[in-house]
C-alpha positions as CSV (number, residue, x, y, z in Angstrom):
1,M,26.9,17.6,21.9
2,S,27.9,19.5,18.7
3,N,27.3,23.2,18.4
4,D,24.9,22.4,15.5
5,Q,22.9,20.2,17.8
6,V,22.8,22.9,20.5
7,I,21.4,25.3,17.9
8,E,18.9,22.7,16.6
9,D,17.7,22.1,20.1
10,Q,17.2,25.9,20.7
11,I,15.2,26.3,17.4
12,E,13.0,23.4,18.3
13,A,12.5,24.5,22.0
14,K,11.4,27.9,20.7
15,G,8.9,26.4,18.3
16,L,10.5,28.0,15.3
17,N,8.9,26.0,12.5
18,A,9.2,28.1,9.4
19,P,10.9,26.5,6.4
20,R,14.6,25.9,7.2
21,I,17.5,23.6,6.6
22,S,17.5,21.2,9.6
23,L,20.5,19.5,11.1
24,A,18.9,16.1,10.2
25,H,18.8,17.1,6.6
26,V,22.4,18.2,6.5
27,Q,23.5,15.0,8.4
28,S,21.7,12.9,5.8
29,M,23.5,14.7,3.0
30,M,26.8,14.3,4.8
31,L,26.4,10.5,4.3
32,R,26.7,11.1,0.6
33,I,30.1,12.8,0.8
34,G,33.2,11.0,-0.3
35,Y,36.7,12.1,0.7
36,R,39.9,12.0,-1.3
37,Y,43.2,12.4,0.5
38,E,46.6,13.4,-1.0
39,Q,50.0,14.1,0.5
40,P,52.2,15.7,-2.1
41,E,55.6,14.0,-2.4
42,G,58.3,15.7,-0.4
43,T,56.0,17.7,1.8
44,T,54.5,17.4,5.3
45,T,51.1,18.6,4.0
46,T,48.0,16.4,3.8
47,F,44.9,17.5,1.9
48,C,41.4,16.1,2.2
49,H,38.9,17.0,-0.6
50,A,35.2,16.6,0.0
51,Y,32.8,15.7,-2.8
52,L,29.1,15.3,-2.7
53,D,28.1,12.1,-4.5
54,G,31.7,11.6,-5.5
55,E,31.6,14.4,-8.0
56,F,30.5,17.8,-6.7
57,Y,33.4,19.5,-5.0
58,L,32.5,21.1,-1.6
59,G,35.8,22.0,-0.1
60,T,39.3,21.0,1.1
61,G,40.8,20.7,4.5
62,F,44.5,20.4,5.1
63,S,47.1,19.8,7.7
64,A,50.9,20.4,7.8
65,C,53.8,20.2,10.2
66,V,57.0,22.2,10.2
67,S,59.4,19.3,10.9
68,P,59.4,16.3,8.7
69,E,60.4,14.3,11.7
70,N,57.0,15.0,13.2
71,F,55.0,14.1,10.1
72,N,52.6,11.2,10.5
73,A,50.2,10.4,7.6
74,T,47.5,9.0,9.9
75,I,47.4,12.1,12.0
76,G,47.6,14.4,8.9
77,E,44.6,12.6,7.4
78,E,42.6,12.9,10.6
79,V,43.2,16.6,11.0
80,A,42.6,17.4,7.3
81,G,39.5,15.2,7.3
82,K,38.0,16.9,10.3
83,K,38.6,20.3,8.6
84,A,37.1,19.1,5.3
85,R,34.0,17.7,7.1
86,A,33.5,21.1,8.8
87,I,33.9,23.0,5.5
88,A,31.5,20.5,3.7
89,T,28.9,20.9,6.5
90,D,29.0,24.7,6.2
91,K,28.8,24.5,2.4
92,L,25.8,22.2,2.5
93,Y,23.9,24.6,4.8
94,E,24.8,27.4,2.4
95,L,23.8,25.6,-0.8
96,E,20.7,24.0,0.7
97,G,19.7,27.3,2.2
98,Y,19.9,28.9,-1.2
99,R,17.9,26.1,-2.7
100,L,15.2,26.6,-0.1
101,W,15.2,30.3,-0.5
102,Q,14.6,29.9,-4.2
103,E,11.7,27.6,-3.5
104,I,9.9,29.9,-1.1
105,K,10.5,33.3,-2.6
């Protein structure tokens, strides 16, 4: 169970029902995220850029290794992608939280 799910369960168990950004809302938005990977030539670095609806930039995850002999593009993409998803999730909570705050103030 993810940390986000643990927090969601705690909120629901305590009956906290004021307006908020739910995990389900963020998860539905995550389905709209596209990822673009790049590995600059001559490096052992992999970048993963996250875009909402293919256009709105949310963040970049990266991975790198010291020894070129240890570089594996598949592993690099997996690590960079995981970091990009975490950054995108946090950014969506932040942006959607701001949107909700504007609506209720």
